[in-house]
N, C-alpha and C positions, 0 to 999 in steps of 0.2 A: 516510390522508386524501385525498380528491380535491382537485384542484388547479385554480384558476381564474387566468387572466391577463387583466387589463383595461387597454386601452390608451387613449390619447387624452382623458384627462380625463372619462371617463364619471362620471355623477352618483354621489356617495358612497353613495347608497342601494343600488346594485347590489353593491358590495363588502360592505357591511353585511348585506344579506340573504343573500349566498352564505356569508358567514361563520357567520351564524346557522344555517345549514343543513349546517354540518360541512365547509365548503370552506376550504382554505388559499388565500388570495387575494393576488395580487401585483398592483400597480397602477403604471402608467408614464404620464407625462403626454403623451408625444407619440407619433407613429406610428413603426413600425419597417420598415426595409428587408426585403427577402426573406431574406437570410442572417441578419440580426439576428433576424428573426422565427423562423426555424427553430431558432436556438439557444435563444431564449427559450421556445419551446414544449416543451422537454424535460420530459416527465412531466406536462404540462398536459392536463386533460380538458375544460375549457370555455374558450373565447377570446372576449372582448368587445372589439369594435373600433367605430370610426366610419368616416368616409369616406376618411380618407388612409391607412389600412393595406391593402395588397393581399395577399389569400390566394390565391395562385397554385397551379397544379398541382404545381409544384416543392415549394412548402411543404406541401401535402397528402400528396404522395409521401414526403416526409421524416419527417412526423409522422402515420403512419396511425392511431395510438391516440387521436388527438383525437376527441372525441365530438360535440361541437356548437359552432357559432359564433353568437354574437349580434351582429347589427348594430345598434347603438344610434343608429340613423338611419333614413331612409326608404329609401335606395338600397341595392342589393345588387350593383351591377356591379363592385365592387371584389373580388368573390369568384368564382372558377371554379365555379359552382353545380353543373353537371353533374358535374365531377370530384368535388367533395365528395360529391354524392349516391351516386356509383358506389363511393366508398370509406366510405360509411355515416356521413358526417358531416352532421348536420342544421343547416340554416341558418334563423335567425329574424331578422326585422326589426321596426321600428315604423312602419307605413305611415300611421297617422293621428294619432299622439301630438302632432306639432309643427305640425299643419295651421293652427291658429289663429295661431301665431306667425308663419308665413310669410305668411299673409294679411295681417296687420297691417303688416308690413314693406312689402308691396307697396302697400298703401293709403298708407302714409306716403310712399314714394317718389312715387307718383303726385301727391299733394298738393304735395310740395316742388318736384318738377320743374315742374309747371304754374304754381306761383308763383315759379319761378326762384330758389328759396331757396340752392341751391348756388352760383349765380352771384353773388348778392347778398353771400353770406357771403365768398366768394373776394375780391370787390372791397372789402369792409369790411377784411378782414385785410391787404390791400395798400394801405390808407390812402385809399380812394376812396369818397365818399359818392355813392351812386347812387340817389337815391330817385325811382323811376319805375315806372309801371304797364306799361310797354311789354312786351309778351310774357308778362305774368302773366294767369292765367285761373282762374276757379272751376272745379271739377270737376263741378258740377252742370250737367247738360245735355249733357256731353261724352260721347263713345262710347268705351267700353272694350272692346277686342278681346282675348279670352283665348284663346290657342292651347294646347290641352290642357284638357279639362274633366273631370279626374278629382276626387279628393277635395279638393285645393287649389283648382283652377280653378273648381269648383261653389260652394265656400263664398266665395271671393272674389267670385263673381258676386252673391250674396245681399247681401254687405256693400257692394259697390260701387253696387248699385241703391238700398240704403237711403241712400246719399249723393246720389241723384238722378241717377246715371250711366245712360246707356243702354247695355245689355250685349250684346255679340254674341260668339259663340264658335265655334270650329272644332276637331273631333276626328275622328281616322280612325275611331273606333268610334261606334256609335250611342249617344248619351247623353240622358237626360231633362234637359230644360231646366229651371232653377230660376226661380221668379218669372216675370218678363216677358222673360227672356233669349231671344235669337234665335239659333237654329243657322244658320250660313252654309254654303252648298253646297261651298265650297272656300277655301283659304287666302287666295288673291288678293282675292276679294271681301270678306274680312274686313279685310286691310290697306288697302284703298283707302278705306275709310269710317272708320277708327279714329283717334281722337285720341291714344290710348295703346294700346300693344301689350305684352302681357305673355305670357312663355313659361312653360308648366308641363307639360312633356313628360317622359316617364319616361327611365331611364338606359340603355335598349337601345343597343347599338352602332350600330344602323341610323339612330339619330338624330344621329350625328356630322355636323356641318356642316349640319344640317337648315335653318338660318336663315342665309342668306348673301347675296351681293351681289344676287341676283335678288329676294329677299324684301324686303331694305331698299329697293331701288328702287321696289318697289310700294307702300310705305307713303306715307300722306298727307303732304303739305308741312306742316312744323311740328309733326309728331307726336312723341311720346316713345316710348322703347323700354326694357323692363325684362326682365332674365333673372335669375331666382333659382332656376332648375331645375337645369341641368348645364352645366358649363364648357365642354364640347366640342360644345355644340349650336350656339352663335352664332359667326360670323366677327367677331372683334373689330376685325380690321384694316378690314373692310368698314364696320362700325359707326363707326369713326374717321372714315373718308372722308365719310360721310353726315352727321356732326356738323360736320366742318371746312367742308364745302360750304354748311352752312346749311339743308339739306333736312330734317334732323331737329333739333329745338329742345332735346333733352336726352335723357339716358339714365341708368339705374341698372344696375350689374352687381355681383352678389354672388358669382358663380362663375366660375372662370377655367380654361382648358384645362390649365394646370400650376400647381399650388398648393403652397406650403411644407409641410413635414411637421408643423410645429409652431408654436405662437404664439411671437412674437419673432424669428422668421427674417425675412430681408430680403425684400422683394417690390418688383418694379418692373413697371410696365405703362405703355404708351404713352398710355393714356387718362387719366393723371393730369393732363395739362395742359389737358384740356377744360374749357370754362367751366361749362355746366349739366350737371354730372356727379356722380353719387353712386357712390362706390366703397366697398364693404363687404366684409370678409374671410370670406365664406362663413358668415354669421351668420343666415341666413334662419330657421332653426329654434332659434337659440341664445338662448333665454330660459330663466330658472330654472325657470318653470312647465313648459315643454316638455321640457327636459332631466330634470327629475324625473319627469314623466309617462313618458318613454321609459325611464328607468331602472326604473321599476316594471313597465312592459309586458313589456319584453324579458327582464328577470330572471325574471319570472314563467313565461314561455314556456320558458326554459332549465331551470328547476327542474321544470316539469312534465315536460319530456322526460327529464330525469335521473332523477327520483323515480318517474314514472309510465309513461314511454315515449310520452306523448301528443305527437303531431306537429301539433296544432292550429295553424294559420297558419305552418307551415314553408313556405318558398318552394322547396324542392327535393326534399322526400319526401312520398309519399302522406300524406294528412291523415286522422289518426284521433284523434278526442277521447276521452279516457279519464278515469275517476275512479280514485281510489286503489284498489290491489288489497286484497281483503279474504280471498283464499285463501292458500294456502302460499307461493305465489310466482308471478311473472309472467314470461314469456319474450317477448322482442321478437325478431323474426326478419325482417331486411331481405334481400331477395333480388332476383335478376334476375327480370323479370316473365315467367316461363315457366309453362306449364300444369302443374298438379298439386302446386305447392309446399305449399298448405295441406294437402293429402292426405299429403305426405311427412312434414310436421310431426307430424300426428296419428298417423301410422303408428309413428313413433318413440315417441311417448308411449303408444300402445296396447301396444306390445311391453314397455314398462317398467311397465306395469300402473298408469299414472298418469291420474287422472280430470281431464278438462277441465271447468272450472267456468264459464269465459266465454271467447269468442274474437271477434276483429275482424280483418277483412281489407281492406286499402286497396291500390289500385294507381295508378300514374301513370307514363305513358310507359313508360320501360324498368324501373321499379322496382315491386316488390310489398312490401308490409309486413304481417306477421301478428303480432298480439298475442295471447297466450294465457295465461289465468290457469289454474292448475293446483292440485290439492288439496294436493300435496306437492312439494317441490323435487327435480328429477331428479338422479340421482347423476351422478358425473363421466363415466362411460361413456356415458350417455344424451345429456348435454350435448355431448360430442365428436361424437357421431352426428348431433345436430342441426347442429353446424358443419360436417359433412362433406356435408351435403345439396348436391347439384349446384345451383350458382347462388347459394349463400350470400354475402352481402356482409359482413354483421355480425349477431352475435347477442349480446344481453345478458340476465342474469338479474337481476330486480329483486325485492328482498324476501328 
């Protein structure tokens, strides 16, 4: 019986679906450290994680029989993707499933900060009745600057415009503007005119420290700042200085450079004593609707890879979309992207007198992936010959 390990409170649908497909499933509520993960992966075929578990090269080297990893979240920077691919481990994520949840939290943060709700709440809790409109504003007519105009940024653009905001955005790649949003030629021009700035960049390491003192200094007087993207993107020390000085009127932070491994762990941040501040524990995509959608989406990708060899939407292997095999068997052959590998596979099958009924080849960077449906299952000697093809990384027989 194949085995799956699911960490970090992944939605119960994932475990249920995997069990229905014949997997023995173990679930754990929190993340695991490197050595703990290596121990827990003994005999595991499929691993499910969220953002707190790191799948390093050491983990991959220690458990080379692991077949696939499902990231039940957007980001995949917690996995050494290249090392996983070079060891035949497919990685899947959910790039779209929690987009709406993140967008709604950003909108909530913008409205609350502009109305100074966190400050008023803080004063009320400490016995101060401070009924005043000072510093409180409607969002209608204000300018929202979106830094990173991908799936989340572009949907946020539409919702913010529906609230009457003027939307400007900046992205290093060419992106189609939604509605009346205006693309800015550079980041500085966006910061200088935006009443609210929200960050939605991806998790590539080159974005570390992307938003620091220089960028905060360029923001408009009295503006608000929101980061619900990655904890290592923004310099929180610089943010605190600009809040303390009165340059910025408020901020919302959902992600942090170092975060606890599991719910209930202690957490301390210097931003906790700021007046008009919203602090949330990395819950941008944490709604029941989003987590259920992610559970369905990633589990489906894992099962399609396990049952069919389909790499559709894999983030580290050549992508081939496949239907169920209707022939005798299906052979998947992941290899170094060298000339002649397709011919080598077919040569082995020809020698064995096995008819090919369907075949697909995909390549990506250093990897090649051949999926071959055959009329009859090859014998052990032929399978071993396929494994010995120069450059073979992993071969599987399905069916």
